[in-house]
N, C-alpha and C positions, 0 to 999 in steps of 0.2 A: 183785395183779399181773395186768395185762391182757395177753393173748397173742393174736396173730393169725397164721394159717398159710395159705399158698396151696399146694394140693396140686401135686406134681410132675406134669409132662405128658409125661415121657420115660421110656425104659427106664433103670433104674438102672445098667446096665452100659454105661459111656460109654468112648469111645476116647481115645487120646492125641491131641495136636494133629496130629502127622503122620498118624495114623489118620483124623482128620477130613478132612484134605486128600486122602488116598487115596480116601476115600469120594466126595468131590466129583469127583475125576478119573474114577472108575469110572462115576459117574452122568451126567456131562456133559463129556467131554473137550474138545469143540470149542466149548463155551459160553464166554462172555466172563468172564474172571476180573477183569480191571481194564482201565482205560484210562489211557494215559500221554500226556503232552504233551512233545514233544522240546525245545521252546523257548518262550520267552515270546511269547504271542500266536499260537502255533501251534495246529494241530488236535489233537484227542484221538484216539489210535490204540488200537484194542482189542488185548488180548492174551488168547489162549485159556487155559483151565485147563491144557491139555497143555503149552503153551509156558512157562507159569509154573513148572509142576512140573519141566520140563526144566532151566530156569535154576536152580531151587532145588537140584536134584541136582548140577549142574555146580559151583555155589559150595560146596556141602557137600563135594564131592570135594576142592576146594581147601583147605578147613578140615582135612580128614583129612590131606592132604599136609603141612600146616603143623604136624602133630603134636597137633592138638586131639583129646583122648580123650573118650569118653562121660562126662558129668558135669562136664567142664571148663566154666569160665565164660568167656564172650566178651562184651566190652563193646560197646555201640552208642551213639555220640554223634552225633546228626544232627537236622536239622529233619525235618518230616513229608514224606517223599518216597518214591518207589517203592522205592528201594534199602533203606530201613529195613525194609519188609515182606519184601522178598526175603531180606535177611540174617537176619531173625527166623526165617523158616521154614527157611532153610538151616542155621542153627545147631541148630534142633530136629531136622532131618533127620540131622545129624551126631551126634546123641545128646547134644549139649552144652546149656548153659543160657545164654540171652541175659540180659545185665544192662544195662538202659537207664541212660544218663546224660544229664541235660538239657544241651542244647548251650549253655545260658547259665551252666552251673556254674562256680564259682571253682576255682582250683587246689587249694585245701584240700578242697573238696567232692569233687572228682575223686579226690584221693588217698585220702580216707576210703572212698569207695564201691569203688574198684578194689582197695584193700588189704583191706577187710573181706570182700569177695566172693571174693578170691583170683583175680582176673581174669588169664587167661593170654594174651589177645590183645584189642586194642582196635581197632575199626573206626570211624573218625571221618569227618566230612564235609569239613572244610577243613584247610588247613595251620595255621591259627591254633588249631584244636581239637587238632591233632597236637602243636603246641608246648606247649600247656597240659597235655596228657596226659603227654608225656615229662617235663615239669617236675614232674609229680605222682607218677609211678610208673615203675618200671623194667619196662615191658612192651613187646612189639613193637606197633607202630602201623601200620595201613594207612589211607590217605586216599581216600575215595570220589571226590573231585574230581580226584585224581591216578591214577585207574584201579584202585582197590582191587578192585572186582568182577572186572574183566578179569584182574587179576593172579591172583586166586584161581582163576578158571576155567582159566587157562593152567597154573598149578601143579598142578591136580588132574587133568590129562589122563591121567596114568598110573595113577590110582586106580580100581579096578574099580567100576562102578555097583552091583554086588552088595554091596559094603562099605557103601555108603550105605543100600541097602535093608535090610541087616542091622541097622544102627544105628537106622534109623527105627522098627524094630519093638521096640526094647529098652524104651522107656518105657511104663509103665503109668499108670493114672489117678492113682495115689498118688505118683508120682515128681515131683521138682521140675521145674517148667517155666521159672520165671524168678524172679529176685530183684528186687523193685521197692523202692527206698529211699524211704520216706515223707518228704516234705519237712516235717519238724516245725517248729513255730513256736518251739521252744526246743531246745537241745541237738543232739546228733548225730542224723542221720536213721537210722531203723531199717529194716533190710532185711526186708521181708515176703516169706516163702517161699510162693509160689503154685504149686500143682501143675497137671499136665495136666488132671486131673479138675475142678479149680476152673474152668478156662476152658471146657472142652468141655461140661460139664454146663450151665453158664450159657448158653453159646452155643446149645445145643440147646433149652433152656427158652425162650430169647428167640425162637428161630425158631418154636417151637410156640405161644408165647403172643402173638406180635405178627406174625402172617402178613400182615395187611393193610399193615403198615409195612415189614417187612424181607424177606419171602419171596414176594411176588407177582411175576409176570412183569414185568420192566422196573424192578424195584427197584434203586436206585443211590444211593450216597452219596459225598460229597467230604470226605475227611478233612483238617482243617486244625488241629485240636487236636494238641498234642505227642504223638507216639507213645511218648514216655517216660512218659506218664501212663497209668494203668490204664484209664481210660475209653475212650480212643482204641484202646488195645491190645485191649480186649474187643471193640469193634466190628469191628476187623480180623479177629479170629478168628470172630466171629459171621457175618460176611459169607461166610466159607468154608462154614459150615453152611447158611446160608440161600440162597446162590446170588446174593446181591446183588452188583452191580458196584461195585468200589472205584475211587476216584480220590484223588490226593494233591495238595495245594498247600502248598509250604513257606513262602510269604511272604504274610502276611495283607494286605499292601498290594495284592496282586493278587487278593484273595479275591472281591470282587464281580465282577470280570471273569471269573474262573474259574467262579464259580457260573453266570454268564450263558451260558457255552459248554458246561459239563458237564451242566447241567440235572438236579441231584439230585432224587430223589423224597422223601428224608428226610435230615435234618441232625442232627448232635449238636454241642452247644455249651454253654458256661457262660452263666448269666444275663446277665453283663456284655455279651456279644455282642448279645443281644436288646435290652438297654437301649440300646446304642450305635446299633443300626439304627433304633430308634424316635426317639431323640434327634436323630440325623443327619437323618432325614426331616423332623422338626419344624423343625430349623434351616434346611434348604433352603427350607421354606415361609415362613420368617420374613423372606424378602427383601421381602415386601409384606404389609401388614395384611390384604388380601383373601385372599391365599394362606394365610396363617397361620390366619385365621378358618375357611377351608374345611377345612384339615387338622384343626384341633381339633374341628370339628363332625363330620367323618368319623370321627375316632378315637372320639369319644363315641358315635356311632351304632354303631360296631363293638362297643364294650364293652357297650352297652345290649342289642344284639341277642344277643351271646353269653350274657349273664346271663339273657335271656329264654328261651334254649334249654332251661333246666331245666323250664319249665312250658309252653313253646310260644310263639314270637313271634307278635305280632299282624300283620295285613296291613300296617298302617302301618309297623311296624318292618321288615318285609321290603322294602317299597318304598323306605324311607329307606336301607337297606343297599345296594340296587341303585344308588341315586344316589351314595352315598358310594364305592361300588366303582368306578363309572365316573369319578368325579372324582379319587380318591386311591388307594384300597386296591389296585387292580390293579397300580399301579406298584411297590408293595412286593413283591407276589408276583413280578413280573418281575425285580426286583433280586435275588431269591433263585434265579433260574433259570427261573421260570415253571411248574415242575412239582412243587415241594416242597409236600407236603400234611401232612407230619409232621415233628416235631423232638423230639429227646430232650434234656432239659435237666437238668443236675446240677451239683454243686459248691457251690451256694448257693441260697437261696430265690429263685424267680423273681418272686413277688409276684402277688397276685390280679388286679390291674388289668392288668398286661401279659399275663397268661395269657388274660384275656377279650379283650383287644385283638387278639392274634394269632389267636385262634379266630374272631373276627369277620372278620378279614382272609381267613381260609381256611387258615391254618397251625395245625394242632393241635399245641400244645407239650405233650408228655407229660413232666411234671416228675417227677423221681425222686430217689432218695437212695442213696448207696453210698459205700464207702471202698476204699482200696487193699486192705485186709485182707479185703474181701468180693468182690474181683475186679470191682469196680464195682457194678452195680445190685443192691440188696436190697429196694427198694420202688420201684414205678413206677406211675404212672397208666396204665391200659390203655385202648385205644380204646373198649371197651364198659363199662369200669368206671373212671370218672374223676371226680375232684372237684377243681376248680381251687382253689388255696389249700392243698392238701395235697400230699404226695409219693407218694400212692397207697397201695394195699394191698401186702402182701408180694409180691415177684416169685415166679412159679411155683417151687416147691421150697424156698422160704424161710420161716422162722418169725421173728417179731419179738415181743418182750415188753418191757414197761415195768417196771423195778424200782421198789421203793417210793420211792426218791429221785428218780425220773423218768428214770433213765438208760436208754437204748435198748440192748437186748441182742439178738443175732442168732445163729441157728443155721441150718445147711443145708450142702449139698455144695459151695457156693461160698465157704465161709469158709476162710481161709488156715490153714496148719498151724503157724505160729509165726514168731517173729522170729529171723533168722539170728544165730548166736553171741550170743544174748541170752536165756538161759533165764528170768531174773528177769522181764523184760518179758512174755515169753510166758505165764508162770504167772499174772501179774496180769491179762492180757487174756483168756485162755481159761480159763474155769471151768466144769467139768462139761459141756463141749460148747457153751457159749454164749460168744460174743465180746462183751466189754464195750466198747462203742464210745467212751465218754466224752462222747457227745452226749446231749442231753436232748430228750424228745419226749412225745407223747401219741397214743393210739389211740382213734378214735371208735367208736361202737357198730357201725359197718360194717367196722371193721378198717383204716381209712385212717390213715396216719401223718402227724403234723404235727411238724416240727422246731421246737424252742423255744430252743435254744442249746447252748453247750458247758458241760459240768459244771465244768471248771476256770476258766471265764471268768465265772462268776456274780459279780456285784458286790453287795456288802452295804454299803448306805449307813450313815452314822452313826446314822440313825434305825432301823436294823435291817431295812430293806426289801431283799429279794432281787430283783435286776434282771438279766434275761438281755439282754446288749447286742445280740445278733444281730438281734432284731426291729427295733430302732431304727436300727441301722447299715444294714440292708438297705433299709429304706424311704427313708432319707435319701440313700443312694447312688444311688437312682433318679433324682435331679434331674440334669439335663444338666450343670450346673456342677461336680458333685461327683465326685471320683475315688475317694477312700478316706475312711473314717470309723472312728475309734476312740473308743468311748464310755468315759468314765471316771467315777469316783465312789466307789471302794472306800474306806470309812471317812470319806467326805466328807458334808457336809450336803445335797447335791443332786447330780443327774446332769448331767454336762457331756460335751463331745465335742471331739476334735481332728478337723479337717476339712482335706482337701487338695483342690485344684482340678484339673479335667481340662483340661490345656493344649490338647488337640485340639479340645474343644468350646467353649472360652472365646471365641475370635475370633467364631465364628458367633453365640454368645449375645449378645455385646456389640453386634454389628451389628444383630441382630434387635431389640434394645431401645434402639437409637438412641444408643449409648454409644461413645466413642472407643476406639481400640485401647489395650490395656494388657498389660503383662507379668503373669505369674502373681503376682509379688510386689506389683505395683501393685493388681491386682484383689483381693488379700487384704486390702487396706486401703480399698477403694472402698466408699463408703456404699451405692451402688446394689447392688453385689454382695452386701454383708453383709445388706442388707434382703431381697433375694431368698432368701438362705440362711435368714434368720430365718423367712420364710414357709414354706420347705420343712421346717424344724424343727417348726413348728406342725402341719403336715400329718402328719409322722411321729409326733408325740405323740398323734394322735387314736386310736391303737390301744392306748395304755397308760394306766395311772392317773396321777394328778397326781404321786404320789410316785415314779413310774418315768420321768417325762418329762424331756427334756433342757431345762435352764433356760438354759444359756449354752454357746456354742461358741468355739473359738479356731481361726481359719483360718491354716494354715501357708503359708509362701511357697515350699514345695517339695512334690513328690509322693513317695509311697512306691513304690519300684521294686525290681526284683531287683538292679539295678546298685548302688544305694546300700545294699542289704542289708536293706531293710524289708519285702520281699515274698519269699515262698518261690517256687520255680519253678511251683507250682500256684496262684499269685497270692493266697495267704492272707497276711494281715498278721501280721508277727512282733510280736505285741502287747507282749511283755515288753521287747523291744528299743526299740520306740517309746516305751513308758512311761519307760524308763530315759533315753533320749537327749533326750526332750522333757519332762522333769520340770519344767523352768522354765516352759514354756508351760502345762502343767497347773496349776501354781501360780497363773498369771495368771487362769485361769478362776475360781479361788476367792478372789481378792483382792476387797476390798470393792467 
């Protein structure tokens, strides 16, 4: 059993989340806490730490007036916007526990989360969210777009500020900070109990371990991932510790415009975002053969240069990079706001090629690994300790070991305390202080972690070959035409895959290849599209043995989405549902 540990960089006596905010206020009351944009296309307006704390206190007083007691649960259902962060910290200031609900959740999902968590008040973004919440549970509902924040402030005017001050001091590091319901690919989501110490220890470790990313003067980030997800929530808390300026953008349709005006210095995203940026840039270049040729040459130069950084690039490689930068690469940096030098990627493997491409462009993507149960990062590539193709060494204060069957096990102050109302699941997941992740991986001689798949998703072919589908799925999903991939083959003579097409990327790809417009259903039967996918499969197969390679695919005429129930809110494919509903299409793969 191989184990890797990164020593803690902080004092083990960590504050609560309100304590972390109080320390920021004492340190820099007139510093900028966040920037807000009042309207679409408007300017960003700074808000000081003092102003933010004043608003938090005012909203917390309203929660007290509403009868919210210390330890009570309050639901938040909204897109990523300033009010989400304001409510989060106000609920903590009132001594209560925020419970995030994805704004895309179904009535059944809302009912389960609010009921299991025993939520006493729900604050939602829209009237549609309010209707869904009232249909799901018998709880009071306030609507952000109908003045929920203003209502709470007005209701709390008679509550003494000293009461909020008293409640803010109640929580200790071991007390419950939030319940985050993991979007399981099967069954009911489990509520992970994360403590104040889970968040604040990890926030302080991140500040100490990544100062050049999150703690330098001028550090700023624009949140666009859902704050219902632990990754964005961790960054929100870490920015309090590090002093980085926060921004929020609720609609990814405006993301590029907002990046261009906010000018973040670091970003956090899932690999699909980085894939889309690359594929979109390539598609734009495909308007002419000359532009496409220049783009691909520039991309190759960036990748070659990044790979050469391990030993030292030659003069020729440096000169070619300057030319590529002048022609193409600087435009990509400008699209991300012009100041972004760092990005933190998690949720799925980024891929070695994209990692090198972005480093060549000038954006260092620090790929990491974590789960809801570890309060997000547990392994991350660090600026001075990085290997592209891995998810890095253990985060400061974390320990990782690989069990005899390849399962990744984790310990540290960031590991959750258990599943809410589910002692059986807790007992199975937490054994002798180690969290059993269900993920498979390996540690190299330097302690860098590589993820190889999910324990429960291992496919065993009829020939007895064990195949981890994630490697093939992630590589094939990098093709601009591909949206989702589900590798199949359990008990079958060979490996196959169900593939869905990316409706956004399809028109540009067709135009770039001189093909007429097609619907997704038509493209799924197009010989040209199928031939391109066959070539993509061949490239994906290059990293596995013949016995593990995809021999045949079936292209579906629809995509997997949250709306049709095939994706979780964190964009993971519900494999068991896909296999059940598309059993006939799987059979087609194995017909003669």
